[in-house]
C-alpha positions in Angstrom: -37.2 12.3 -99.8 -35.6 8.6 -99.7 -38.3 5.7 -101.5 -39.7 4.0 -99.1 -40.0 6.7 -96.6 -43.6 7.1 -95.3 -45.1 10.1 -96.8 -46.9 10.9 -93.3 -43.5 11.2 -91.8 -41.0 12.4 -94.4 -41.4 16.0 -93.2 -40.5 14.7 -89.7 -37.3 12.9 -90.7 -36.2 16.0 -93.0 -36.2 17.9 -90.2 -34.6 15.6 -87.9 -31.7 15.3 -90.3 -31.6 19.4 -90.1 -29.9 19.3 -86.8 -26.3 19.0 -87.3 -25.7 16.2 -84.9 -28.9 14.3 -85.7 -29.0 11.3 -88.5 -32.3 9.6 -89.0 -31.7 6.2 -90.3 -35.2 3.7 -89.8 -38.4 5.1 -89.4 -42.4 3.8 -89.8 -45.6 6.6 -89.6 -46.9 3.8 -87.6 -50.3 1.4 -89.6 -53.1 1.3 -86.9 -54.8 -1.1 -89.5 -52.4 -3.5 -89.5 -51.9 -3.5 -85.4 -52.8 -4.1 -82.5 -55.3 -1.5 -82.3 -58.6 -4.0 -82.1 -56.5 -5.8 -78.9 -55.3 -3.2 -77.1 -56.2 -0.1 -78.3 -53.1 1.9 -79.4 -50.3 1.9 -82.3 -47.3 2.8 -82.7 -44.9 4.8 -85.0 -41.3 5.4 -84.4 -38.2 7.3 -86.2 -34.9 5.6 -85.1 -31.4 7.6 -85.2 -28.3 8.1 -84.0 -26.6 11.3 -81.8 -23.1 11.9 -84.0 -20.2 12.7 -81.5 -23.0 11.6 -78.9 -20.3 12.6 -76.0 -20.0 16.3 -77.0 -23.6 16.4 -78.4 -25.2 14.6 -75.3 -26.6 17.5 -73.3 -27.9 19.5 -76.2 -30.2 16.4 -76.9 -31.1 15.8 -73.7 -32.2 19.3 -73.3 -33.7 19.5 -76.7 -35.6 15.5 -75.9 -37.0 17.4 -72.2 -38.6 20.5 -74.1 -40.2 17.7 -76.6 -41.8 16.3 -73.6 -42.3 19.4 -71.7 -44.4 20.9 -74.4 -46.1 17.9 -75.2 -47.5 18.1 -71.2 -48.6 21.2 -71.7 -51.0 21.0 -74.2 -54.6 19.4 -74.3 -55.4 17.4 -78.0 -57.9 15.8 -79.6 -56.7 12.7 -80.5 -54.6 11.6 -77.5 -50.3 10.3 -78.2 -47.8 10.0 -76.4 -44.2 10.0 -76.9 -41.3 7.8 -75.8 -37.6 8.5 -76.4 -35.3 5.6 -75.8 -31.3 4.9 -76.1 -31.6 1.2 -77.3 -28.5 -1.4 -76.7 -27.4 -3.7 -78.8 -24.3 -5.6 -80.7 -22.9 -3.6 -83.3 -21.3 -5.2 -86.6 -17.8 -6.0 -85.3 -19.9 -7.7 -81.8 -19.3 -4.5 -79.6 -21.6 -3.0 -77.8 -23.0 0.1 -79.8 -26.5 2.0 -79.3 -29.1 4.4 -81.3 -32.3 6.3 -80.0 -36.0 5.9 -80.6 -38.6 8.3 -80.3 -42.1 6.2 -80.1 -45.7 8.2 -80.9 -48.0 5.9 -79.2 -51.3 6.7 -80.1 -54.4 5.8 -78.2 -57.9 4.6 -79.4 -60.7 3.0 -80.1 -60.4 2.7 -84.2 -57.9 2.1 -86.4 -58.9 6.0 -87.9 -58.4 7.6 -84.4 -54.9 5.8 -83.8 -54.3 7.1 -87.2 -55.7 10.6 -86.1 -53.2 10.1 -83.2 -50.2 9.9 -84.2 -50.4 11.8 -87.1 -51.1 15.2 -84.6 -48.1 13.4 -83.0 -46.0 13.2 -85.9 -47.0 16.8 -86.3 -46.1 17.9 -83.2 -42.7 16.3 -83.3 -42.2 17.8 -86.9 -42.3 21.8 -85.3 -40.9 20.9 -82.4 -37.9 19.3 -84.8 -38.0 22.8 -87.6 -37.8 25.4 -84.4 -34.6 23.4 -82.9 -33.2 23.0 -86.3 -33.3 26.5 -87.2 -31.5 27.6 -83.6 -28.6 25.8 -85.8 -28.7 27.8 -88.8 
């Protein structure tokens, strides 16, 4: 795994990059000890990625994103976590409109430890989903 990728999130990054139309380029496992846990009661981890050849692969990605959210809705977890999936627009290096995708894992808790557990559970859940999806692409 690339140096600088947090150990907790590296299995997720590996699984995501096995899907032919996904390329990750930024991630953070979340750092509840440094976050807004004390003030707001939550912490956030994230992965930023690109959907390659988006017009052709957008339906596949959106169908899979919907399945991620459906499966998460079905389960009860010990420590709460939620997923936020967003398309983010910005200007690229040529000053033209560009975009990336982001999955945020948000965990709630009264302590940094509680939030770390929620982030870890959310990352593990996503890793499992991406592993299953990547197996369909083999």
